[in-house]
Structure formats: C-alpha cells, structure tokens
N, C-alpha and C positions, 0 to 999 in steps of 0.2 A: 501674868505674861511675861514672856521674855522680850528684852530690848537692850541694843548696845547704845550707849551714849558716848560720843567723842567729843572731848571739849568741856574742862571742869572749871570753868572760870567762874566768877561772881554768880552767874544764872545756871550754868551747867551742873556745877556741884551741887547746889542746892536743889535742884531738880531731880538728881540722882537720889538724894536721901528722901526725897518726898515720894517717890515711887517706891524706893524699897520700904517705906513706911507702908505704903498702899498694899504690899504684898506681891510687888512684881520682882522677878528676877531681873537684875540690872548688870551687865557688863559695862564698866566704866573705864574709858581710854582717855588718855591725854598725852601730849608731847612729853611733858617733864612728868617725873615719878612722884613727886611730893603729893599733888592733888590726887593721884590714883590711890596712894597709900591711906590719905584722908578717907576717900570713898570707901575704900575697903574696910575701915574702921567702922563705917555707917552701915555695913553689910552688903555692900555691892561685891560683885566679882571683879578682881582687879585684871586691867590688860595695858600693857606699856607701849602698844601700838597698834594701829589700825588693824594690822593683820592678825595679830593675837585677839584682838577685840571679835573680830569677824568669825574666827576659828572656835570661839567658845559659844558660838550660837547656832542652832540648826536651823536650816532653811525650811520654810520661808522666814525670813529674818527681817526685824526691824532695826534698821541703822539709821541712828539720830546724830546729825553733824550739830554741833553747838560751838562752834569756832566764830571768830569774828568775821564780819562780811568782807567780800572782796576776794583778794587772791588767796587767803586761807581756806575760806569756804570751797572756792574753786578747786584746790589742789585736795583738800579733805574728800570732796564727792567723787573727783577722779580716781583718789586710792581707794576709796570705799568700793567703786565699780570694778578694780581690779581684782578684789579678793570677794566679792558678793556672787551669789548665783541668781541667773534669771528667775524673776519672781519675787525676789527680795524687795524690800520697800526702803527706798532712801528718803530721809526727811532733813530738810534744812530749816532750823530754827533759829538761824542769825537774821539781823536786820539787813536782809537782802535787798538791793534795787529790784523791784518787781519785774523790770525789763530782763534783766539778768536771768532772774527765776524762770520766766517763759522760755528763753532761748535754752537754759540748763535742762528743762524739762521735757523737751523735745529731744535733746541728746540723750537723756538718760532713758526716756520711752524707746527710742530706737535700739537701744543695746539690751531691751527686753525685762528693765527694771520698773517698779512702780515708783512713783515720786509724789511727794507732798511738801508744801511750803506752811510753815507754821510760824506767824508772828507771835512773839512772846512778850507780855508786859507783865510786871510786878516787882522787877528789881529785887533788891536782897530781902524784901519781905515776902516774896513769893512763897518761900519754905513753910512759912506757918499760915499764911493766908490765902495761897493759891495764886495760880497765874492765869491771867486772861490769855486766851489762845485763840488766835485768828488764823483759820485753816483754810487752804485752797489745794486745788488738785482733782483727780477723778474720785468719784464717790467710793470706788472700791477701795482707793488707799485710805481714804479718810475713815470710812467704817472700819478698817483694819486697826486704825489708831484709836478707835474709841475708848478701849479699856484705860489706855494711856491718858488721853484728855480727860477723861472723867476724874483721874486721880490727880492729875497736875491742876486742873482748874477747880474753883469754887463751883458751888451750885449755879447754874446757868452762865458759867463764865468762859464757854467756848462755842464757836459756830463755825459750819463749813460755808464760806461765802462764793464758791463757784470754782471755776476751771484754774489751773495752775496760775500762779502770780497773784492771785485774789486775796491769798491771807497776807502776803507781804505788803500788798498795795493797800490795804486795809489799816495795816500796822504803820505803814510809811504816813498816811493822813493822821492817823492816832498821834504820832510823834509831832506832827506839824502842828496840831492842835494844842499839844502839851507846851510847845515853845510859846505858842500866843497866850496860854493861861499863866505860866511861868512870868512872862514879861508884863502882864497885866498886874499879878501881884508885886512884882519887883518894883514897877513903877509907883503903884499905891503906897507901898512901904516908905520909898524913897519921899515921897511928898510928906507922909506923917513925920518921917525921921528929920526931915528939914524944918518942920513947923515951930513955932515958939512955944509949944506946949509941953515939949520934953516927956512925950509919952514912953511908956514901956511897951514895946512891939509885941512883946510875948503875951501881954495882956490883951492887946488889941486882937491878935490871932486867936486867943483863947475865946474871947466873946464872940467874934463873928463866927467861930466853928459851933457855937450853940445857937441855931436858930435863923441865922442869916441867909440870905439868898447867894452869898458867895462862899458858903461852907463848902470844904472838899477835903479828900484825902491830902492833897498838896498843901493846903492851909494848915492841916494839922500838922505836916512836916515842916510847915514854916514855924510853927508855935515850937516845935519841937528843936530846931535849929536855933532859934533865939534864945531858949533856955539854955543850950549847950554852949553857944558861942557869945552870948550876950547882946543887947539891943544893937549895939553899933557894928556887931559882926566883925570886930576888929582882927580876928585872926584870919580872915578870909579875904582873898583879894578878888576884886571884881573883874575876872577873867573867866568866860564861859566858852567852853568847847563846844562844837557840833560835830555829829558823826555821820551826817550825810542826808539824813532823813528829810531834814528840813529844807535843803537845798532841792531833793527830788521833788518834795510837795509842791515847791513853788514852780519848778519846772513843768510840772503836770497841770497845774493852775494856768499857766501860761498857754500851754497847747489847747486847753479846753475853753479857753476865754473866761475864767473864773476870777472875779477880782477879789482875791485872798489878801486884802490889804493887811490885817492884823498879823497874819501868818508871815507876811513878806516882813514887815517892820520888825517881827520879833527875831526874824533871821539877821537881818542887817543890823539890828542892835547887838547880836552877839559878835558880829565883826567889830562894831565899834569898842566893845567891851576889851578888845586886844589892844587897843590904843588908850583908853582912858579909863580910869579905875573908878567907876560910879558905883553908888549905894544899890541902885536896882540890879546892877550885875553881881554884887555881893549876894543879894537874895537868891538870884537865880543859880548862882554857884553852889550856895547852902542847899537849895532844893535838890539840885542834881546828886549832890553827895547823899542827901538823906535818903531818897527814893532807890537810888542805882549803886551807891557806892562809889560813885566816880570821883576821882581825884579832884582835889581843890589846890588852886596855889595860895600859899600862906603868905602873909604880910611879913615884912621885917628884912633884914640882912641876909 
C-alpha cells in the first residue's frame, strides 16, 4: 500500500522503517533533510516538503501527520489539505487533545477529505515490537488504514474505538494511567532505596519481573535503567516533564465526576519534581527515557 508520512522524529522515523519492511511504499517527509535522507536509506521515497510528499502519491492518498501535537499538527494538516485531493485520507498520529481532534475532523470533512485520529504507543521500541494503535474516525477511513495498522501493530495491537476523537481520547487516558504506574514504581523504589538494607534495585526489579503481580514492561525498563545508570541513578536529575495528556485526563475526570486520585497525584508529583530532586522522580525520568527516548536532565555542574 502507498502512504505518505510526514514527521520523522523518534516515532515517525521508526514507523516508516517498519512500514517499508512490511512491503509498503512509503513517501517520507520532514521539515529538516537529515531524517528524510535516513528514511531513504531504509527504503522510503524521499520528500523534502509536504508538497513534494503529496505529489509523489496518486489519489486517493493516505497522508499521515506524525509531528508534535498542537500548533505543529494544526499547521501540517492545513498544509496537507492545500495539496491533497478530495477523497484523500488525512491521519493525525500525534498525542493531540481529543477535543481539538473533534474540531479538526469537522473542518477536514467539510473540505471533502476523510480523517482518522490514531493514538500511537510503543516509543522507541515500536520498530521491532510493534506499536499499539488506537483509532478513531469514520469506519470507511479506518478500514482504508487497515493494511497500515496491521503492519505497524503487533497481533491484536490495534482497534477502532469509534467516531473522530475516540482514538486520541483512549490514548490520552492511556498516558494518564502511565503517569500513575510510573509514580507508583518510583515511590516504591524510593522507599527501598532509603531503607537500611542497601539493596540492589536492579535485582529487586529482576525478581519482581519473574512471577510477581507487579511485573510489567515498565518494570523491565526499570531493571534496564538501574543496570545502565546504577542503583542510585546518580547521572539522572529527578526532573520529569509532562506533555499534556496527564493534564487533559484530569480535566476530563473532573468534568465527569470521576475521582481519579492516583492519576491526579502523579501529575502534581511531576510538578513537584521541578522544585525538589527526589529519587522517585529519578525513577520516573529514567523510565520515560527508556520507553520513549525522552531527554533526561543530568546531574552535575
């Protein structure tokens, strides 16, 4: 299947490679040339602008935006519409706020295009393991995407959750839960770290990962982080960013009278991390780096 994918960052570049390996013809575009050249080296067709990407695909096209949420996504979708033909399918794979997605879906449909929102999870590991894909939009749009989603996701790793905005809504809640899980691991490891037993936290994570009820991929990444950085995580500053999804999740919880106490605490704990360098936040920062390649602040002068 032919697809144009614009935005070759940590996720987009690897998604292009996985699609090429799956036998698809991918026209890969990006604002800067370096990632385009790299994608070309992996078998993609190079495009150094949105216009060039669209021109190298025949209608009806699939045009996938994989740029950061917010203004960048807004601008990219508008530029795609300038060059696309009616009946083309536009896809937003960013962590966009689902209410923005619902608004954009109406605007895009009014101009004669199809639109789908796809929440994507898998981080830097998705290239080999596959991406969890959460789709929203008209059935016709998602069905057209099926060959691409089948290639990007592992077995049973994607689903269509309903009308426009549903995919990004599910991804938003997913990330809110992720905040809570990371906070729980961070607080638990901080308690062990401060105990009188002087334990090797990598060994704790290793044992928990084999048969315990708290085993998970995040815990596997914690084990990996302790192996790489040491039990004290000395090289990592306990400063944890948030990219918006946790805030949106709490706003929705408030609007629906859902007592999302764990998720709210984990969000506010991230704010605290920007004032106080705690070990729990070191763990959370290390986990974000492990699964998503997110930058960490390093200790030292």
